[in-house]
C-alpha positions as CSV (number, residue, x, y, z in Angstrom):
1,M,15.4,91.7,86.9
2,Y,15.1,94.9,88.7
3,G,13.0,93.4,91.3
4,I,15.6,91.0,92.3
5,E,17.9,93.9,92.9
6,V,15.6,95.5,94.9
7,K,15.1,92.3,97.1
8,S,18.7,91.5,97.4
9,F,20.4,94.9,98.4
10,P,19.5,97.4,101.0
11,Y,20.8,100.0,98.6
12,P,19.9,98.9,95.2
13,Y,21.3,100.6,92.1
14,P,18.8,103.2,90.2
15,Y,16.8,101.5,87.4
16,H,18.1,103.9,85.0
17,L,21.7,102.8,85.9
18,F,20.6,99.2,84.5
19,I,19.2,100.6,81.2
20,M,22.5,102.6,80.8
21,F,24.7,99.5,81.4
22,L,22.4,97.3,79.0
23,K,22.8,99.9,76.1
24,L,26.7,100.4,76.6
25,F,27.6,96.6,77.3
26,P,24.6,94.3,76.2
27,K,27.0,91.3,76.0
28,L,28.1,91.7,79.7
29,F,24.3,92.0,80.9
30,L,23.3,88.3,81.5
31,V,20.2,86.8,83.1
32,A,19.3,83.4,84.3
33,E,15.8,82.2,83.6
34,C,13.7,79.4,85.0
35,C,10.3,78.5,83.4
36,G,10.3,82.1,81.5
37,Q,11.2,84.0,84.7
38,V,14.4,85.8,85.3
39,V,15.8,84.3,88.4
40,G,19.2,85.9,88.5
41,Y,21.5,88.4,86.7
42,V,25.0,89.8,86.5
43,V,26.1,93.0,85.3
44,G,29.7,93.6,83.9
45,I,31.3,96.6,82.3
46,I,34.7,97.2,80.9
47,E,36.9,100.2,82.3
48,R,40.1,101.5,81.2
49,G,40.3,99.2,78.1
50,N,41.0,95.9,79.5
51,E,39.8,96.0,83.2
52,G,36.2,94.1,83.9
53,H,34.1,95.4,86.6
54,V,31.2,93.2,88.1
55,V,28.7,95.9,88.8
56,S,26.0,93.8,90.3
57,L,25.2,90.1,90.8
58,A,22.1,88.8,92.5
59,V,19.9,85.7,92.5
60,D,16.3,85.7,93.5
61,P,16.0,84.5,97.1
62,K,13.7,81.4,96.2
63,Y,16.3,80.3,93.9
64,R,19.8,80.8,95.9
65,G,21.9,78.0,96.6
66,L,21.6,76.3,93.2
67,G,24.7,77.5,91.7
68,I,23.0,80.1,89.4
69,G,25.2,83.0,90.6
70,K,28.3,80.7,90.2
71,S,27.3,80.0,86.6
72,L,26.5,83.7,85.7
73,M,29.9,84.6,86.9
74,I,31.7,81.9,85.1
75,E,29.7,83.1,81.9
76,L,30.6,86.8,82.5
77,E,34.2,86.0,82.9
78,R,34.1,84.0,79.7
79,R,32.8,87.0,77.9
80,F,35.3,89.3,79.5
81,R,38.0,87.0,78.2
82,E,36.4,87.6,74.5
83,F,36.8,91.3,75.2
84,N,40.7,90.7,76.2
85,V,40.0,91.7,79.9
86,S,43.0,90.9,81.9
87,V,41.6,91.6,85.3
88,V,38.3,91.8,87.0
89,K,37.4,93.7,89.9
90,L,34.2,93.9,92.2
91,E,33.2,95.4,95.5
92,V,31.1,93.4,98.0
93,S,29.9,94.1,101.5
94,V,32.3,93.1,104.0
95,R,29.1,91.5,106.0
96,N,28.3,89.4,102.9
97,G,29.9,86.1,103.7
98,V,27.9,84.0,101.3
99,A,29.2,86.4,98.4
100,I,32.7,86.7,99.6
101,N,33.1,82.7,99.6
102,L,31.5,82.6,96.2
103,Y,34.0,85.0,94.7
104,K,36.9,83.3,96.8
105,S,35.7,79.9,95.2
106,L,36.1,81.5,91.7
107,G,39.5,82.7,92.3
108,Y,38.9,85.9,93.3
109,V,41.2,87.6,96.1
110,I,40.6,90.5,98.7
111,A,42.9,93.2,97.5
112,G,41.7,96.1,99.6
113,R,38.8,97.4,101.7
114,A,36.7,100.6,101.0
115,P,35.9,102.3,104.2
116,N,32.2,103.8,104.3
117,Y,31.5,102.5,100.9
118,Y,27.7,102.2,101.5
119,P,25.2,104.7,102.6
120,D,24.9,103.3,106.2
121,G,28.8,103.6,106.6
122,S,29.6,100.1,106.2
123,D,32.8,98.9,104.3
124,A,33.3,96.9,101.2
125,Y,36.1,94.7,100.1
126,L,37.5,95.1,96.8
127,M,38.3,91.8,95.2
128,L,40.1,91.1,92.1
129,K,40.9,88.1,89.9
130,V,43.6,88.0,87.0
131,L,41.9,86.4,83.9
132,R,45.2,86.5,81.8
133,S,48.6,88.1,82.0
134,N,50.3,90.2,79.4
135,D,52.7,87.4,78.7
136,D,50.1,84.6,78.4
137,T,51.1,83.3,75.0
138,S,48.5,80.4,75.0
139,L,45.8,83.0,74.9
140,R,47.3,85.1,72.1
141,T,48.2,82.2,70.0
142,G,44.8,80.3,70.7
143,S,46.8,77.1,71.8
144,S,45.2,75.2,74.7
145,A,47.0,74.0,77.8
């Protein structure tokens, strides 16, 4: 899994950070496998009680374009809902059009820009998605729409 992180990002997170997230939020640390090999992953955490944060999402370059990233995100959002997360946030490079389009297709919106977010001085977008509002009675009562 960490090999995918290193192949996917110019500034990969340190290995020990993934270990920490796995220990803190094991149900929000998901991998996609093909023939017994990890081909993608997504890492989520919960902040401030009910705010989900997508820390990292990556798919092995050989497996991109097959819907793996989208499937991982959909499952992560399902699990966030189980933890009563109401909003999910993530940061994405303003240069990563493929990822931005993926997130937009899932209902995320650009909520701001973080200048100098990356070590090279480039910016990131802050993207958000509301999973449920506080007055969503169908989620509280378990009824379906």
